[in-house]
C-alpha positions as CSV (number, residue, x, y, z in Angstrom):
1,M,-64.5,79.4,-49.2
2,D,-64.3,83.1,-50.0
3,A,-64.5,84.1,-53.7
4,P,-61.2,85.4,-55.1
5,I,-60.8,89.1,-55.6
6,S,-61.0,90.0,-59.3
7,P,-57.9,91.5,-61.0
8,E,-60.0,94.5,-62.0
9,L,-61.0,95.3,-58.4
10,T,-57.3,94.9,-57.4
11,L,-56.3,97.3,-60.2
12,I,-58.9,99.9,-59.1
13,A,-57.8,99.6,-55.5
14,V,-54.1,100.1,-56.3
15,A,-54.7,102.8,-58.9
16,G,-57.1,104.6,-56.6
17,A,-54.6,104.7,-53.8
18,V,-51.9,106.0,-56.3
19,V,-54.1,108.7,-57.7
20,F,-55.3,109.8,-54.3
21,G,-51.7,110.1,-53.1
22,A,-50.6,111.9,-56.3
23,S,-53.5,114.4,-56.0
24,L,-52.5,115.0,-52.4
25,F,-48.9,115.4,-53.5
26,Q,-49.8,118.0,-56.1
27,A,-51.8,120.0,-53.5
28,L,-48.7,120.0,-51.3
29,T,-46.1,120.9,-54.0
30,G,-48.0,122.6,-56.8
31,F,-47.0,120.0,-59.4
32,G,-46.4,116.4,-59.9
33,F,-49.8,114.7,-60.2
34,A,-49.2,113.1,-63.6
35,L,-45.5,112.4,-63.0
36,V,-46.0,110.8,-59.6
37,S,-49.1,108.8,-60.5
38,T,-47.7,107.5,-63.8
39,S,-44.3,106.7,-62.3
40,I,-45.9,104.5,-59.6
41,L,-48.7,102.9,-61.6
42,I,-46.5,101.6,-64.4
43,L,-44.8,99.4,-61.9
44,F,-48.1,97.5,-61.6
45,V,-49.8,97.7,-65.0
46,D,-48.9,98.0,-68.7
47,P,-47.2,101.4,-69.1
48,R,-49.4,102.4,-72.1
49,D,-52.6,101.6,-70.2
50,A,-51.3,103.6,-67.3
51,V,-50.7,106.7,-69.4
52,V,-54.1,106.5,-70.9
53,M,-56.2,105.7,-67.8
54,L,-54.5,108.5,-65.8
55,A,-55.3,111.3,-68.4
56,A,-58.8,111.9,-67.1
57,P,-58.0,112.0,-63.4
58,S,-55.1,114.2,-64.2
59,L,-57.5,116.6,-66.0
60,A,-59.8,116.5,-62.9
61,A,-56.9,117.2,-60.4
62,S,-55.3,119.9,-62.5
63,G,-58.6,121.5,-63.5
64,L,-59.7,121.7,-59.9
65,A,-56.3,123.2,-58.8
66,V,-56.2,125.8,-61.5
67,Y,-59.8,126.8,-60.8
68,R,-58.9,127.5,-57.2
69,A,-55.9,129.5,-58.4
70,R,-57.8,131.2,-61.3
71,A,-57.1,134.7,-60.0
72,D,-53.4,134.2,-60.6
73,F,-53.7,132.5,-64.0
74,Q,-52.4,134.7,-66.9
75,W,-53.4,133.5,-70.4
76,A,-50.9,135.9,-72.0
77,H,-48.1,134.1,-70.2
78,V,-48.9,130.6,-71.4
79,R,-50.4,130.9,-74.9
80,G,-47.0,131.0,-76.7
81,Y,-45.7,128.1,-74.7
82,L,-48.9,126.1,-75.5
83,G,-48.3,126.8,-79.2
84,W,-44.9,125.1,-79.0
85,M,-46.4,122.2,-77.0
86,A,-48.9,121.7,-79.8
87,V,-46.0,120.9,-82.1
88,G,-44.7,118.1,-79.9
89,L,-47.9,116.7,-78.6
90,P,-49.0,114.8,-81.7
91,V,-45.6,113.2,-81.9
92,G,-45.9,111.9,-78.4
93,I,-49.5,110.7,-78.7
94,Y,-49.0,108.8,-81.9
95,G,-45.6,107.4,-80.8
96,L,-47.1,105.9,-77.6
97,D,-47.7,102.5,-79.2
98,A,-44.2,102.3,-80.5
99,V,-42.3,103.0,-77.3
100,D,-40.7,100.1,-75.4
101,P,-42.2,99.9,-71.8
102,R,-38.6,99.8,-70.5
103,L,-37.9,103.1,-72.2
104,L,-41.0,104.6,-70.7
105,K,-39.9,103.7,-67.2
106,G,-36.3,104.8,-67.8
107,A,-37.5,108.1,-69.3
108,L,-39.8,108.7,-66.3
109,A,-36.9,108.0,-63.9
110,L,-34.8,110.6,-65.7
111,L,-37.7,113.1,-65.6
112,L,-38.1,112.6,-61.9
113,A,-34.4,113.1,-61.3
114,Q,-34.5,116.3,-63.4
115,T,-37.2,117.8,-61.2
116,L,-34.6,118.0,-58.5
117,L,-32.6,120.3,-60.9
118,G,-35.5,122.1,-62.3
119,P,-34.8,125.6,-60.9
120,A,-31.1,125.4,-61.7
121,L,-31.8,124.1,-65.2
122,G,-34.4,126.8,-65.8
123,N,-31.9,129.5,-64.8
124,L,-29.1,128.0,-66.9
125,L,-31.2,127.9,-70.1
126,A,-33.1,131.2,-69.5
127,P,-30.9,133.1,-72.0
128,L,-31.5,130.5,-74.8
129,R,-34.7,129.8,-76.8
130,W,-36.0,127.9,-73.8
131,R,-39.7,128.4,-74.5
132,S,-39.7,126.7,-77.9
133,T,-37.3,123.9,-76.8
134,S,-39.1,123.2,-73.6
135,G,-42.5,123.5,-75.2
136,I,-41.9,121.0,-77.9
137,T,-40.2,118.6,-75.5
138,G,-43.0,119.0,-73.0
139,G,-45.5,118.3,-75.7
140,I,-43.8,115.1,-76.7
141,I,-43.5,114.0,-73.1
142,A,-47.1,114.8,-72.4
143,G,-48.3,112.7,-75.3
144,S,-46.1,109.7,-74.7
145,L,-45.7,109.7,-70.9
146,G,-48.5,112.0,-69.8
147,A,-46.0,113.8,-67.5
148,P,-44.8,117.2,-69.0
149,G,-44.2,118.5,-65.5
150,P,-40.3,118.7,-65.5
151,A,-40.1,120.7,-68.8
152,V,-43.0,123.0,-67.8
153,V,-41.8,123.6,-64.3
154,A,-38.2,124.3,-65.4
155,W,-39.5,126.8,-68.0
156,A,-41.9,128.5,-65.6
157,H,-39.1,128.9,-63.0
158,A,-37.0,130.9,-65.5
159,Q,-39.7,133.5,-65.7
160,S,-39.8,136.7,-63.5
161,W,-43.4,136.0,-62.4
162,S,-44.5,135.7,-58.7
163,F,-44.7,132.2,-57.3
164,P,-48.6,132.2,-57.3
165,V,-48.6,133.1,-61.0
166,K,-46.0,130.5,-61.8
167,R,-48.1,127.8,-60.0
168,A,-51.4,128.9,-61.6
169,C,-49.9,129.0,-65.1
170,T,-48.2,125.7,-64.7
171,L,-51.4,124.0,-63.5
172,G,-53.3,125.7,-66.4
173,I,-50.9,124.2,-68.9
174,F,-51.4,120.8,-67.4
175,A,-55.2,121.1,-67.5
176,L,-55.3,122.4,-71.1
177,V,-52.9,119.6,-72.3
178,E,-55.2,117.0,-70.7
179,L,-58.2,118.5,-72.5
180,V,-56.5,117.5,-75.7
181,R,-55.1,114.1,-74.6
182,V,-58.4,112.7,-73.3
183,P,-60.5,113.1,-76.5
184,V,-57.6,112.1,-78.7
185,Y,-57.0,108.9,-76.8
186,A,-60.8,108.2,-76.9
187,A,-60.9,108.8,-80.7
188,R,-58.0,106.3,-81.1
189,G,-59.9,103.6,-79.2
190,L,-57.5,103.5,-76.3
191,Y,-60.3,103.7,-73.7
192,H,-61.5,100.1,-73.7
193,G,-62.8,97.6,-71.1
194,S,-61.1,97.9,-67.7
195,V,-59.0,101.0,-68.9
196,L,-62.2,103.0,-69.4
197,R,-63.9,101.8,-66.2
198,T,-60.8,102.4,-64.1
199,A,-60.2,105.9,-65.6
200,A,-63.8,106.9,-64.8
201,L,-63.5,105.7,-61.2
202,L,-60.0,107.3,-60.7
203,V,-61.5,110.8,-61.3
204,A,-63.2,110.5,-58.0
205,F,-60.0,109.6,-56.2
206,A,-58.2,112.5,-57.8
207,L,-60.9,115.0,-56.6
208,L,-60.8,113.5,-53.1
209,G,-57.0,113.8,-52.7
210,A,-56.8,117.5,-53.5
211,P,-58.7,118.9,-50.5
212,V,-56.8,116.5,-48.2
213,G,-53.5,117.7,-49.5
214,G,-54.7,121.3,-49.1
215,L,-55.4,120.6,-45.4
216,L,-52.0,119.0,-44.9
217,A,-50.2,121.8,-46.7
218,R,-51.4,124.2,-44.0
219,H,-50.0,122.0,-41.2
220,V,-46.8,120.7,-42.9
221,G,-45.3,124.0,-44.1
222,D,-43.4,124.7,-47.3
223,E,-39.9,123.7,-46.0
224,R,-41.0,120.3,-44.7
225,A,-43.1,119.7,-47.8
226,Q,-40.0,120.3,-50.0
227,V,-38.0,117.7,-48.0
228,L,-40.8,115.2,-48.3
229,T,-41.0,115.8,-52.0
230,K,-37.3,115.3,-52.6
231,A,-37.3,112.1,-50.6
232,A,-40.3,110.7,-52.5
233,I,-38.7,111.5,-55.8
234,V,-35.5,109.7,-54.9
235,V,-37.4,106.6,-53.9
236,L,-39.4,106.7,-57.2
237,V,-36.2,107.1,-59.3
238,V,-34.7,104.0,-57.6
239,L,-37.8,101.9,-58.1
240,L,-38.3,102.9,-61.8
241,T,-34.7,102.4,-62.7
242,R,-34.6,99.0,-61.1
243,S,-37.9,98.0,-62.9
244,A,-36.6,99.2,-66.2
245,L,-33.3,97.3,-65.9
246,V,-34.8,94.0,-64.7
247,E,-37.9,93.9,-67.0
248,H,-37.5,91.4,-69.9
């Protein structure tokens, strides 16, 4: 009789597939690693554990991506925004333990839906104090959900920069935020047991997915990639909303 597969190995297999796919997704679209991976993984594991274990692979994926786009990264463009994110980040990090898992899933569903309106929202709010509002909101979301993408992307889209600069600056913000989240989570003792082991292994899956996504991007094309992205977001919104409503 075969020995049963341990729950930890099952978790690593599921999480590895999710992280590989999310890294591939980000290589295709320029954003979405944390948002996609967190949205899927919290359907299988405790949402708080998912947020913590995905911080390190998110750092790896975003760091690799921004290194490749380093020629387009402009520190002057992002330092003010990062300052506002620093205001909201502690609120999100220290509020992680107090958030109901159903609210985490519901919030992620709303964030995913908002990405479909990101460009329009950015243009609508461009005349307002969008940098401070988006930065603080993005910091709170980054700390509690690990997925500041919608706020950051909407703000970046409202700028007059070229697309390569927008993409590089967005990825740079993601990487710098993760550089804060990972040590803070570690200092709070949130990396423990299977969470620590899984997080370490997921870094490799994140680094493997990026080059595969880069190869696909050259064959798929921008227009088809956008269609696939929107379809994937709709599916995730439905799954997260259903899970949030039926969870007890």
